[in-house]
C-alpha positions in Angstrom: -4.5 -47.9 12.7 -0.7 -48.2 12.6 1.3 -45.0 12.7 5.0 -44.2 13.0 6.3 -45.3 16.4 3.9 -48.2 16.8 5.0 -51.8 16.7 5.2 -53.0 13.2 5.2 -49.5 11.6 8.1 -48.3 9.5 10.6 -46.3 11.5 10.6 -42.6 10.7 13.8 -41.2 9.0 15.8 -38.6 10.8 15.7 -35.1 9.4 19.5 -35.1 8.7 19.2 -38.3 6.6 16.2 -37.0 4.7 17.8 -33.7 3.8 21.1 -35.5 3.1 19.3 -37.6 0.4 17.9 -34.4 -1.2 21.3 -32.7 -1.3 22.1 -33.8 -4.8 21.2 -32.3 -8.2 20.6 -35.6 -9.9 18.1 -36.7 -7.2 16.2 -33.4 -7.3 16.2 -33.8 -11.1 14.6 -37.3 -10.7 11.9 -35.8 -8.5 11.3 -33.0 -11.0 11.1 -35.4 -13.9 8.5 -37.6 -12.2 6.6 -34.4 -11.4 6.7 -33.2 -15.0 5.4 -36.6 -16.1 2.7 -36.7 -13.5 -0.9 -36.2 -14.7 -3.6 -35.8 -12.0 -6.2 -37.3 -14.4 -4.2 -40.4 -15.3 -4.9 -43.7 -13.7 -1.3 -44.7 -13.8 1.6 -42.3 -13.5 4.5 -44.8 -13.3 7.5 -44.0 -15.4 9.8 -46.7 -16.7 13.5 -46.7 -15.8 14.5 -45.9 -19.4 12.1 -43.0 -19.8 13.1 -41.6 -16.5 16.7 -41.8 -17.4 16.1 -40.0 -20.7 14.3 -37.2 -18.8 17.1 -36.5 -16.4 20.3 -34.8 -17.4 22.8 -37.7 -16.8 24.8 -39.9 -19.0 25.9 -42.8 -16.8 23.1 -45.4 -16.1 25.0 -46.8 -13.2 25.3 -43.5 -11.5 21.7 -42.7 -12.3 20.5 -46.0 -10.8 22.4 -45.3 -7.6 20.7 -41.9 -7.1 17.3 -43.4 -8.0 17.9 -46.1 -5.4 18.6 -43.5 -2.7 15.2 -41.9 -3.4 13.2 -45.2 -3.7 11.3 -46.3 -0.7 10.6 -42.8 0.7 10.4 -40.1 -1.9 9.8 -42.5 -4.8 7.6 -45.6 -5.0 8.5 -48.5 -7.3 5.7 -50.4 -8.9 5.4 -53.2 -11.5 5.1 -50.5 -14.2 8.0 -48.3 -13.1 8.5 -45.4 -10.7 6.3 -42.7 -9.3 6.3 -40.0 -6.7 5.4 -41.0 -3.1 3.7 -38.6 -0.8 7.0 -37.1 0.6 8.2 -36.6 -3.0 5.1 -34.7 -3.8 5.7 -32.5 -0.7 9.2 -31.6 -1.8 8.3 -30.8 -5.4 5.2 -28.8 -4.4 7.3 -26.8 -2.0 9.6 -25.9 -4.9 6.6 -25.0 -7.1 5.1 -22.8 -4.4 8.4 -20.9 -4.3 8.4 -20.6 -0.5 11.8 -22.4 -0.2 13.5 -21.3 -3.4 12.9 -17.5 -3.6 11.7 -14.4 -1.7 10.1 -12.0 -4.3 8.8 -8.6 -3.4 6.0 -6.5 -4.8 6.3 -2.7 -4.3 3.3 -0.8 -3.0 0.5 -1.1 -5.6 -3.0 0.5 -5.4 -6.0 -1.9 -5.3 -9.7 -1.4 -6.0 -10.8 -1.3 -2.4 -11.3 1.3 0.3 -10.3 1.5 3.9 -13.0 0.3 6.4 -12.0 3.1 8.8 -11.8 6.2 6.6 -12.8 5.1 3.1 -9.4 6.1 1.8 -7.6 4.3 -1.0 -5.7 1.2 -0.2 -2.5 -0.3 -1.4 -0.8 -3.7 -1.0 2.8 -4.8 -1.0 4.4 -8.2 -0.8 7.5 -9.2 1.1 8.8 -12.2 3.1 5.9 -14.4 1.9 3.3 -11.9 3.2 0.8 -9.6 1.5 0.5 -6.4 3.5 -2.6 -4.2 2.9 -2.5 -0.7 4.2 -4.5 2.5 4.0 -2.8 5.4 2.3 -4.6 8.0 4.4 -5.2 6.8 8.0 -3.2 4.8 10.5 -5.3 1.6 9.9 -5.7 -0.9 12.7 -2.1 -1.4 13.5 -0.4 2.0 13.5 2.9 0.6 14.7 3.1 -1.0 11.2 2.4 2.2 9.3 -1.3 2.0 8.6 -1.6 -1.7 8.0 -5.0 -3.2 7.8 -3.8 -6.8 7.7 -0.9 -9.0 6.7 -1.7 -12.5 5.3 0.6 -15.1 4.0 0.7 -16.2 0.3 3.3 -18.4 -1.3 5.3 -16.7 -4.1 3.6 -18.7 -6.7 0.4 -16.8 -5.8 1.8 -13.7 -7.4 2.4 -15.2 -10.8 0.0 -14.1 -13.5 -2.1 -11.9 -11.1 -2.5 -8.2 -11.0 -2.6 -6.5 -7.5 -6.4 -6.9 -7.2 -6.2 -10.6 -8.0 -3.3 -10.9 -5.5 -5.5 -9.4 -2.8 -8.3 -11.8 -3.6 -6.0 -14.8 -3.8 -4.4 -13.9 -0.5 -7.7 -13.6 1.3 -9.0 -16.9 0.0 -5.7 -18.7 0.8 -5.3 -17.3 4.3 -8.9 -17.2 5.5 -9.4 -20.9 4.7 -6.1 -21.7 6.5 -7.3 -19.7 9.5 -10.6 -21.5 9.6 -8.7 -24.8 9.6 -6.8 -23.6 12.7 -10.0 -22.5 14.5 -11.3 -26.1 14.0 -8.2 -27.4 15.8 -6.1 -28.6 12.8 -2.8 -27.0 11.7 -2.8 -26.3 8.0 1.0 -26.6 7.9 1.5 -30.1 9.5 -2.0 -31.4 10.5 -1.1 -31.2 14.2 -3.4 -30.1 17.1 -3.9 -26.4 17.6 -4.2 -24.6 21.0 -6.5 -21.6 21.0 -6.7 -18.8 23.5 -8.4 -15.4 23.8 -6.7 -12.4 25.5 -8.5 -9.2 26.3 -7.4 -5.7 27.2 -8.8 -4.8 30.7 -8.2 -1.1 30.1 -9.3 -1.0 26.5 -10.2 2.4 25.1 -10.1 2.7 21.3 -12.3 5.8 21.0 -9.6 7.5 19.0 -9.1 4.4 16.8 -6.3 2.7 18.8 -6.0 1.8 22.5 -3.0 3.3 24.2 -2.9 0.4 26.7 -2.6 -2.4 24.1 -1.7 -0.6 20.9 -4.6 -2.2 19.0 -8.1 -1.2 17.8 -9.4 -4.6 19.0 -10.5 -5.5 22.5 -9.9 -9.2 22.1 -7.1 -11.0 20.3 -7.2 -14.7 19.4 -4.0 -16.7 19.5 -3.7 -20.0 17.7 -0.6 -22.1 18.1 0.2 -25.5 16.7 1.5 -27.8 19.4 3.7 -29.7 16.9 5.3 -27.3 14.3 4.7 -24.1 16.3 2.9 -22.4 13.4 0.9 -19.6 15.0 -1.7 -17.0 14.1 -3.0 -13.9 15.8 -6.3 -12.4 14.9 -8.9 -10.0 16.1 -11.8 -11.7 17.9 -14.3 -11.0 15.2 -12.5 -13.4 12.9 -13.6 -16.6 14.7 -17.2 -15.5 14.4 -17.1 -14.9 10.6 -17.8 -18.5 9.5 -20.2 -19.4 12.3 -23.4 -21.0 10.8 -25.7 -18.7 12.9 -23.9 -15.6 11.4 -24.1 -16.9 7.8 -27.8 -17.7 8.3 -28.4 -14.3 9.9 -27.0 -12.4 6.9 -28.7 -14.8 4.4 -32.1 -14.1 6.0 -31.5 -10.4 5.3 -30.5 -11.0 1.7 -26.7 -10.8 2.2 -24.5 -13.6 1.1 -21.7 -13.7 3.7 -18.7 -15.5 2.3 -15.9 -15.3 4.9 -13.0 -15.5 2.4 -13.7 -12.2 0.7 -12.8 -8.6 1.3 -16.5 -7.8 1.7 -16.7 -10.2 4.7 -13.5 -8.9 6.3 -14.8 -5.3 6.0 -18.1 -6.4 7.4 -16.4 -8.0 10.4 -14.3 -4.9 11.1 -17.6 -3.1 12.0 -18.9 -5.6 14.5 -18.7 -4.5 18.1 -16.8 -6.1 21.0 -17.8 -5.9 24.7 -15.8 -7.1 27.6 -17.5 -9.8 29.7 -14.7 -10.9 32.0 -10.9 -10.7 32.2 -10.2 -13.8 34.3 -11.0 -16.0 32.5 -11.0 -13.9 29.4 -14.5 -13.6 27.8 -16.1 -11.1 25.4 -19.2 -10.6 23.3 -19.2 -9.8 19.6 -22.3 -8.1 18.4 -23.4 -8.1 14.8 -26.1 -5.6 13.7 -28.0 -5.5 10.4 -31.3 -4.1 9.2 -32.3 -3.1 12.8 -31.6 -6.6 14.2 -28.7 -7.9 16.2 -26.9 -11.2 16.9 -24.6 -11.7 19.9 -21.8 -14.2 20.1 -20.2 -15.0 23.4 -16.5 -16.1 23.3 -14.7 -17.9 26.1 -11.0 -18.0 27.0 -10.4 -20.6 24.3 -11.8 -18.3 21.6 -14.8 -20.7 21.3 -18.3 -19.4 20.6 -20.2 -20.8 23.6 -23.5 -18.9 23.1 -25.4 -17.2 20.4 -28.4 -15.0 21.2 -30.7 -12.6 19.2 
């Protein structure tokens, strides 16, 4: 397989040259026009020069041809039938559609039809800086330093469109949990790079009152996932890496419970599992799941990997 950097492979473009190409309204208009014309179900999405020219707000064909030429070969592919978006072109337009690079909307605190796993109090969500924050309106939650937050998961601004607060909550969980699972399997959902995983434990953990004074968290173990390439990182309580384990899903299924990790019900379930310290050097802990009088133990090592499952 030939990749960038190998002999015979096309040389990668420098970031400044790539962004320089995009710094023009006509070129962005061409990408948008090709996107508007694109049909995922069509067998051929090529657009002729004349049709593309008519779709872009320009009057000079020579000037238009110049800008199209700057895009062709990297963002745009030329075929016998015309022009179509190449993979980098799709990336640019989809980033615009998602809204993450063109806006920063906010959603003020709004009640949702869910209750706090700690106190059964009503919950509310708000959205800012690309993140959906869910908090309890009564207790301090699991992260009191954030004002009662239960979790903060990312969601592109497009995820807010056409959804009420409950639907935003569901969409956020689905979007983020599947991305988290991708990272736990060693693949970065942002760039496809390799992910380094580690587990840290609080040697003096005491969360009898809800939050440990030593670490400021309700959770004994915290998992850290970091992409070695793009530096995308994720921190999560230890229970999260257990939630999609086949043994856990089967355990619940055998007891008549359909455990789907990317749901609020599964998150709530996980928050009631118990952690027990095994060792601090290297870090290791046990996550215990109980249901209907039976239990399942998961042993996590310093890389946040489940290395043993026992009943």
